[in-house]
FIKOLZA-1660 file (N, C-alpha, C; in steps of 0.1 Angstrom, whole numbers, plus 5000, padded with zeros to 4 digits):
% residues 118
   i   px   py   pz ch aa at
   1 4643 3455 7019  A  M  N
   1 4640 3460 7007  A  M CA
   1 4635 3474 7005  A  M  C
   2 4625 3481 7010  A  A  N
   2 4621 3494 7010  A  A CA
   2 4631 3500 7019  A  A  C
   3 4641 3499 7029  A  E  N
   3 4647 3504 7037  A  E CA
   3 4652 3515 7029  A  E  C
   4 4657 3502 7013  A  A  N
   4 4673 3504 7008  A  A CA
   4 4663 3515 6997  A  A  C
   5 4655 3509 6990  A  V  N
   5 4653 3521 6984  A  V CA
   5 4645 3530 6988  A  V  C
   6 4643 3533 7000  A  I  N
   6 4641 3551 7012  A  I CA
   6 4650 3555 7010  A  I  C
   7 4665 3551 7015  A  L  N
   7 4677 3555 7019  A  L CA
   7 4684 3560 7002  A  L  C
   8 4678 3550 6989  A  A  N
   8 4680 3555 6981  A  A CA
   8 4678 3566 6968  A  A  C
   9 4666 3563 6973  A  M  N
   9 4659 3579 6969  A  M CA
   9 4663 3594 6974  A  M  C
  10 4663 3592 6990  A  L  N
  10 4664 3604 7001  A  L CA
  10 4677 3609 6998  A  L  C
  11 4690 3598 6993  A  K  N
  11 4703 3600 6986  A  K CA
  11 4707 3612 6977  A  K  C
  12 4694 3608 6967  A  R  N
  12 4689 3616 6953  A  R CA
  12 4685 3632 6956  A  R  C
  13 4678 3630 6968  A  G  N
  13 4677 3644 6971  A  G CA
  13 4660 3647 6975  A  G  C
  14 4653 3635 6970  A  C  N
  14 4641 3629 6970  A  C CA
  14 4632 3635 6982  A  C  C
  15 4615 3637 6988  A  T  N
  15 4612 3642 6992  A  T CA
  15 4610 3627 7000  A  T  C
  16 4601 3625 7016  A  H  N
  16 4598 3618 7018  A  H CA
  16 4589 3607 7015  A  H  C
  17 4580 3612 7011  A  T  N
  17 4566 3614 6998  A  T CA
  17 4573 3608 6990  A  T  C
  18 4580 3610 6987  A  A  N
  18 4590 3602 6974  A  A CA
  18 4590 3594 6974  A  A  C
  19 4601 3592 6983  A  A  N
  19 4604 3586 6989  A  A CA
  19 4599 3569 6994  A  A  C
  20 4592 3571 7005  A  Y  N
  20 4582 3562 7007  A  Y CA
  20 4573 3557 6993  A  Y  C
  21 4566 3564 6987  A  G  N
  21 4563 3561 6979  A  G CA
  21 4572 3556 6968  A  G  C
  22 4579 3556 6957  A  M  N
  22 4589 3551 6950  A  M CA
  22 4592 3534 6962  A  M  C
  23 4595 3538 6972  A  A  N
  23 4596 3519 6979  A  A CA
  23 4580 3514 6980  A  A  C
  24 4569 3516 6977  A  R  N
  24 4555 3514 6976  A  R CA
  24 4551 3508 6993  A  R  C
  25 4552 3512 7005  A  I  N
  25 4548 3519 7017  A  I CA
  25 4541 3524 7015  A  I  C
  26 4531 3525 7033  A  A  N
  26 4519 3533 7030  A  A CA
  26 4529 3550 7042  A  A  C
  27 4525 3559 7039  A  R  N
  27 4526 3575 7048  A  R CA
  27 4533 3566 7063  A  R  C
  28 4520 3562 7072  A  S  N
  28 4524 3555 7087  A  S CA
  28 4533 3547 7085  A  S  C
  29 4538 3535 7075  A  T  N
  29 4548 3528 7076  A  T CA
  29 4560 3541 7080  A  T  C
  30 4555 3545 7072  A  F  N
  30 4573 3549 7068  A  F CA
  30 4577 3561 7083  A  F  C
  31 4565 3562 7087  A  Y  N
  31 4566 3579 7102  A  Y CA
  31 4565 3567 7111  A  Y  C
  32 4562 3551 7108  A  E  N
  32 4562 3542 7124  A  E CA
  32 4575 3539 7121  A  E  C
  33 4588 3538 7110  A  W  N
  33 4595 3530 7116  A  W CA
  33 4605 3543 7116  A  W  C
  34 4602 3554 7112  A  L  N
  34 4613 3570 7116  A  L CA
  34 4611 3573 7127  A  L  C
  35 4600 3566 7135  A  N  N
  35 4597 3573 7155  A  N CA
  35 4601 3555 7160  A  N  C
  36 4599 3544 7155  A  E  N
  36 4606 3534 7164  A  E CA
  36 4617 3525 7160  A  E  C
  37 4625 3529 7143  A  D  N
  37 4638 3526 7146  A  D CA
  37 4648 3534 7147  A  D  C
  38 4651 3539 7156  A  P  N
  38 4669 3547 7155  A  P CA
  38 4679 3549 7147  A  P  C
  39 4682 3533 7140  A  E  N
  39 4692 3529 7129  A  E CA
  39 4688 3534 7117  A  E  C
  40 4671 3530 7115  A  F  N
  40 4666 3535 7101  A  F CA
  40 4665 3551 7104  A  F  C
  41 4658 3555 7115  A  A  N
  41 4667 3568 7118  A  A CA
  41 4676 3583 7115  A  A  C
  42 4686 3570 7117  A  A  N
  42 4697 3575 7113  A  A CA
  42 4707 3579 7103  A  A  C
  43 4698 3565 7098  A  S  N
  43 4701 3569 7076  A  S CA
  43 4697 3577 7072  A  S  C
  44 4680 3579 7076  A  V  N
  44 4677 3581 7068  A  V CA
  44 4676 3600 7071  A  V  C
  45 4689 3604 7085  A  K  N
  45 4692 3612 7086  A  K CA
  45 4702 3614 7076  A  K  C
  46 4708 3611 7078  A  E  N
  46 4724 3604 7067  A  E CA
  46 4723 3605 7050  A  E  C
  47 4713 3603 7050  A  A  N
  47 4708 3600 7032  A  A CA
  47 4702 3620 7031  A  A  C
  48 4698 3622 7042  A  E  N
  48 4688 3633 7038  A  E CA
  48 4705 3644 7033  A  E  C
  49 4715 3645 7045  A  A  N
  49 4729 3651 7046  A  A CA
  49 4734 3645 7033  A  A  C
  50 4734 3639 7032  A  L  N
  50 4744 3635 7014  A  L CA
  50 4737 3638 7004  A  L  C
  51 4722 3642 7009  A  A  N
  51 4718 3645 6993  A  A CA
  51 4723 3657 6994  A  A  C
  52 4718 3664 7004  A  E  N
  52 4719 3681 7009  A  E CA
  52 4736 3689 7000  A  E  C
  53 4749 3681 7003  A  A  N
  53 4759 3681 7005  A  A CA
  53 4758 3681 6993  A  A  C
  54 4755 3669 6984  A  E  N
  54 4758 3666 6972  A  E CA
  54 4750 3679 6963  A  E  C
  55 4747 3683 6966  A  W  N
  55 4735 3694 6958  A  W CA
  55 4744 3708 6955  A  W  C
  56 4746 3710 6971  A  L  N
  56 4754 3717 6968  A  L CA
  56 4769 3723 6964  A  L  C
  57 4772 3710 6966  A  T  N
  57 4784 3704 6958  A  T CA
  57 4781 3710 6945  A  T  C
  58 4778 3702 6940  A  A  N
  58 4768 3709 6921  A  A CA
  58 4764 3721 6924  A  A  C
  59 4760 3730 6931  A  A  N
  59 4757 3744 6926  A  A CA
  59 4768 3747 6925  A  A  C
  60 4777 3745 6933  A  V  N
  60 4785 3758 6935  A  V CA
  60 4800 3752 6926  A  V  C
  61 4799 3741 6917  A  E  N
  61 4807 3735 6908  A  E CA
  61 4801 3737 6895  A  E  C
  62 4786 3743 6892  A  Q  N
  62 4781 3746 6879  A  Q CA
  62 4777 3764 6878  A  Q  C
  63 4782 3766 6874  A  D  N
  63 4782 3781 6874  A  D CA
  63 4767 3784 6866  A  D  C
  64 4772 3772 6855  A  K  N
  64 4753 3776 6848  A  K CA
  64 4746 3774 6854  A  K  C
  65 4741 3762 6862  A  D  N
  65 4730 3756 6867  A  D CA
  65 4730 3759 6885  A  D  C
  66 4737 3767 6886  A  G  N
  66 4741 3769 6902  A  G CA
  66 4727 3773 6905  A  G  C
  67 4724 3788 6898  A  R  N
  67 4715 3796 6905  A  R CA
  67 4698 3785 6907  A  R  C
  68 4696 3779 6897  A  N  N
  68 4687 3773 6897  A  N CA
  68 4688 3762 6905  A  N  C
  69 4702 3752 6905  A  R  N
  69 4706 3740 6920  A  R CA
  69 4699 3753 6930  A  R  C
  70 4708 3762 6935  A  L  N
  70 4703 3774 6941  A  L CA
  70 4689 3772 6950  A  L  C
  71 4681 3776 6935  A  K  N
  71 4665 3780 6940  A  K CA
  71 4659 3765 6942  A  K  C
  72 4664 3754 6939  A  L  N
  72 4660 3745 6946  A  L CA
  72 4660 3738 6955  A  L  C
  73 4673 3739 6960  A  M  N
  73 4678 3738 6976  A  M CA
  73 4673 3742 6984  A  M  C
  74 4664 3756 6979  A  T  N
  74 4654 3767 6990  A  T CA
  74 4642 3760 6994  A  T  C
  75 4636 3750 6980  A  L  N
  75 4626 3743 6984  A  L CA
  75 4625 3733 6988  A  L  C
  76 4637 3721 6983  A  R  N
  76 4637 3707 6989  A  R CA
  76 4644 3705 7003  A  R  C
  77 4650 3719 7013  A  F  N
  77 4658 3716 7018  A  F CA
  77 4658 3730 7027  A  F  C
  78 4637 3734 7033  A  R  N
  78 4636 3750 7035  A  R CA
  78 4638 3751 7047  A  R  C
  79 4644 3740 7052  A  D  N
  79 4647 3743 7070  A  D CA
  79 4662 3747 7072  A  D  C
  80 4669 3750 7061  A  D  N
  80 4679 3753 7061  A  D CA
  80 4686 3760 7052  A  D  C
  81 4677 3757 7038  A  W  N
  81 4677 3770 7029  A  W CA
  81 4669 3784 7023  A  W  C
  82 4655 3780 7027  A  G  N
  82 4641 3789 7028  A  G CA
  82 4644 3797 7033  A  G  C
  83 4638 3807 7029  A  E  N
  83 4636 3820 7034  A  E CA
  83 4630 3824 7048  A  E  C
  84 4633 3831 7056  A  R  N
  84 4627 3833 7068  A  R CA
  84 4620 3846 7067  A  R  C
  85 4606 3845 7075  A  I  N
  85 4600 3859 7074  A  I CA
  85 4598 3860 7088  A  I  C
  86 4602 3870 7097  A  A  N
  86 4601 3877 7114  A  A CA
  86 4592 3881 7113  A  A  C
  87 4576 3881 7122  A  I  N
  87 4565 3892 7120  A  I CA
  87 4566 3892 7136  A  I  C
  88 4566 3908 7144  A  E  N
  88 4565 3914 7153  A  E CA
  88 4557 3917 7156  A  E  C
  89 4545 3918 7163  A  H  N
  89 4534 3925 7172  A  H CA
  89 4535 3932 7181  A  H  C
  90 4536 3950 7180  A  T  N
  90 4544 3959 7191  A  T CA
  90 4527 3956 7200  A  T  C
  91 4515 3952 7195  A  G  N
  91 4500 3952 7205  A  G CA
  91 4496 3959 7203  A  G  C
  92 4500 3974 7189  A  A  N
  92 4489 3979 7180  A  A CA
  92 4488 3977 7171  A  A  C
  93 4473 3979 7169  A  V  N
  93 4464 3975 7157  A  V CA
  93 4462 3985 7151  A  V  C
  94 4461 3989 7142  A  E  N
  94 4453 4004 7136  A  E CA
  94 4444 4001 7122  A  E  C
  95 4431 4001 7120  A  V  N
  95 4422 3995 7105  A  V CA
  95 4419 4007 7102  A  V  C
  96 4423 4013 7090  A  V  N
  96 4418 4021 7081  A  V CA
  96 4411 4014 7072  A  V  C
  97 4397 4026 7073  A  Y  N
  97 4388 4017 7064  A  Y CA
  97 4393 4031 7048  A  Y  C
  98 4389 4025 7039  A  T  N
  98 4391 4030 7029  A  T CA
  98 4376 4032 7019  A  T  C
  99 4374 4039 7010  A  N  N
  99 4363 4037 7000  A  N CA
  99 4363 4030 6992  A  N  C
 100 4371 4014 6991  A  S  N
 100 4367 4012 6981  A  S CA
 100 4358 4003 6983  A  S  C
 101 4345 4003 6992  A  W  N
 101 4333 3995 6995  A  W CA
 101 4322 4000 6985  A  W  C
 102 4330 4017 6980  A  R  N
 102 4322 4023 6969  A  R CA
 102 4309 4032 6971  A  R  C
 103 4308 4037 6986  A  S  N
 103 4298 4042 6990  A  S CA
 103 4303 4053 6990  A  S  C
 104 4291 4064 6980  A  S  N
 104 4290 4076 6975  A  S CA
 104 4289 4088 6988  A  S  C
 105 4279 4079 7002  A  D  N
 105 4277 4089 7010  A  D CA
 105 4296 4087 7024  A  D  C
 106 4298 4095 7024  A  P  N
 106 4305 4093 7036  A  P CA
 106 4298 4084 7049  A  P  C
 107 4292 4094 7051  A  A  N
 107 4285 4093 7065  A  A CA
 107 4282 4074 7067  A  A  C
 108 4282 4069 7054  A  V  N
 108 4276 4055 7057  A  V CA
 108 4288 4047 7059  A  V  C
 109 4285 4044 7066  A  P  N
 109 4298 4033 7075  A  P CA
 109 4300 4018 7064  A  P  C
 110 4308 4016 7065  A  P  N
 110 4316 4000 7055  A  P CA
 110 4305 3992 7061  A  P  C
 111 4306 3983 7053  A  P  N
 111 4298 3972 7051  A  P CA
 111 4305 3958 7063  A  P  C
 112 4299 3958 7074  A  G  N
 112 4304 3946 7081  A  G CA
 112 4307 3957 7098  A  G  C
 113 4298 3969 7097  A  T  N
 113 4305 3981 7106  A  T CA
 113 4290 3985 7113  A  T  C
 114 4286 3989 7123  A  E  N
 114 4278 3993 7123  A  E CA
 114 4275 4011 7128  A  E  C
 115 4264 4017 7125  A  A  N
 115 4270 4034 7125  A  A CA
 115 4263 4037 7139  A  A  C
 116 4276 4051 7138  A  S  N
 116 4272 4049 7151  A  S CA
 116 4268 4060 7152  A  S  C
 117 4263 4059 7165  A  T  N
 117 4247 4071 7168  A  T CA
 117 4251 4082 7178  A  T  C
 118 4263 4085 7178  A  D  N
 118 4266 4094 7186  A  D CA
 118 4263 4111 7181  A  D  C
% end
């Protein structure tokens, strides 16, 4: 019974949290089933794929609501539809202090730094 509720909710596009909440089972129980029952895990993946396909179809067909639906897809299906940000570090870091600490004397270092004795 709980499995059927979970799958029905996932087919609508609900998150795991909403689905197991509607089935009135604990988070740990849901993930135990997911990790230990390959048939249930496959059904969960299928339900999520069906929801994604339905949402995408609705977004394409509905001109007026399409943008909103696509935005929802970026939030709900982040792995495939969300923004990706890549950060690369070249090995060099430059720290620049400004007068945001508001010292009127330029010889006074910013708070949290030590004054040079040179």
